[in-house]
N, C-alpha and C positions, 0 to 999 in steps of 0.2 A: 096268509096264503098257505093252504093245506095241500100238500103234494104227496102222491104215491109214486114210488119208483118201481117199474116193471121190467122184466127181462130175465133171461136165463141166468143161472148161477155162473159167475165169471164174465158176464157181459160188461162189467164196469159200472154198474148202477150205483154201487157203494161209493166209488170215487167221485162220481158226478153228484151224488147226494151231498157229500161233504162240501163240494165246491158251491153248490146251490145254497146250502145252509150259511156258508161264509158270505156269499154275495148278498143275501137278503137278511142276514142277522136273525135267522130262525134256527132252532135245534135240529140236528140230524139224529133221528130216532131209529136206531138199528136194533132189531131183535137179535141179530147175530152178536152184537157187542154185549147186549144184556145176557145172552146165553153164555158167552165166553167169560164174562165177569163172574157168573155163578159157578161155572166149571172151575175156574181158577181158585175160587173161595171154597170149593168143595161142598156147596149147599146141596140139599136134596134135589132141588130143581136142576141144578147144574149136573148132577150125576145122571138124572133121568134124561136130560137133554143130550148129554154127551153120547149116550147109547144110540140115540137116533141119528145124531149128526155124523158119528163115525161110520155108520152104515149107509150114509148118503140119503137117509130118509127124512121126511118132514117131522118136526117136533109137533106133537098133538096139540090141538086147539086149546085144550084145558090148561096147558102149561104156558100158554101165550097170551090169550085174549085179555083176561083180567089184568095181568101185569102191564100190558101195553096201554090199556085204557087209563090206568092209574098214572102212567107216565105222561100221557098227553094232557092230563088235567093240571100238570104243574105250571107254575107261574111263567116259566120261560117259554111255554108253548102258546101264550095268549095271542101272539101275532101270527101263529102258524107253525108249521113243522114240515120236515121231509121224512116220510115213512120209508124205510129201507128193509125189506124182508117180510113185510106184512101189508096187506093180506096175501096169502099164497093160494087160497082156494075160494071158490064161489061162496060157500057158507061163511067163511071168515069175512069176505067182502060185505055180505049181507048183514052180519053181526056188527061190523064197523059202521055201515050206513045207518043202521037202527040206533046204535049208541050215539052217533053224532047228531042224528035227527032229534033225539030226545033233548039235546043241548042247543038245538036251533042252528046246527052247523052242518057243513057238507064238504066233500073233497072238491078242490078247484081244478087240479090237474092230475092225470095219471100218465106218467112219461114212460114209454116203452123204449128201452135201449136195445136195439135189434142187432144180434150177432149170431152167425151160423154156428152149429154145434162143433164142427171141426176146428174152427178158429178158437172156440172156448176151451176145448180139450188141450190144444197146444199152449194157449195163454196161461191156463191155470197150472200147468206142469212147471211153469217158471215162477210161480208165486212162492214167497217165503214169509213166515210169520215169526215174530219174537216169542220165545217160550215164556218170557217174563211179563212184558207190558202189553203184548198183543199187537204191536205196530206191524204193518204189512209192507212188503216190498215185492219187486219183480226183477228177476235176473236181467231182463232186457229193458223193460219200460221204466222201472223205478228201482235201480239197484242201490243197495246200501253202500256207504262210502268205503267200508272195509268188508270184503266178501265174507258172508256168513255171520256178521256181527251187527247187532241193532244199533242204528245211529242214536237212538233215544236213550237207551239204558245200558248198552254194551253187552247184553246177553246174547245167547246163541240164536241163530235163525234156523228154522226147520221147514220142511215141506209137510204141511199138515195132512193128516190122513184123508180129510175130505177134499184135498186138492190133488190127490193121486189119480192118474188117468182112469183106473178101474172104478174108483168111487165117483169121479166126475161123470162117467157114463151113466151110472145108476142115478145120480142126481138129475141129469138131463132127462132121463126117462121119466122120473117122477114129475119133473117140471112140465114136460109135454102132456102128461096125463092129467095132472091136477091144477097146475098153475097157469099154463098158457091160455086156458079158457077165459081168464080174467081180461085178456086183451079184447076179446069180443064183448065181454060184460061191460067194461068201461067205455068201449066204443059206442054202445047203445045209450049210455048216459050222457054222451056228448063231451066228456072231459078228457078223452084219450088223445095223446099226441105221440107221434113216432119220430125217433131219431136214429140215424145210421151209426151204430156203435163200433163199426170196423174202422172208422176214421181215427185220426190222431185225437187223443183225449181233449186237447184244447179246442179242436174243431167241433167235437161233440158238445162241449160245454157252450161254445158260441152259438150253436144251433139251438140249444135249450134256452139260453138267455133271449134269443130272438123271439122265441115262442112265449116265454113268461113275461118279457118286458124288462127294461132296465130298472 
């Protein structure tokens, strides 16, 4: 089962992607995680990606596509995967479609987690990330056991630059301009499904499972 997660930044698609991956025993492939890993390690890719991410801009295709295609050819992806953060533009979607077609494969579902901009800005202002291991929390919806401290490794939690309201507004502007057209794109291919992302996260997940099947 090959799944793409769609939705604005902060809509909760990453959380749902992880739950889907666990439910079906397939990997959660997040370009954001790949970028953060490279940023933490100080690689050339990481330094370049950080410049764009900190500005709320999209990382250029050239830094993303080849890396992603290598990832989904790994053995753990043989039964499928959940793509989170890619594709973000129509050209990326076309490149993915072409690359999969060459392997006799295709996307089965594109899940749009729909949340209004105002809700997203308020939601992301409460997000906190571990400066060491990258684990994420939310002050309201998923707080750490000790305020400001990561449950996993005990390091400090911070509000990332890309979660600050001014940056989120820029990210949403980029999303509406470049990424939202993917909803129409995948709607035309017959694989698009929509879920209400303003609901409790467990209800959102239940709606997704009802679509995908147990």
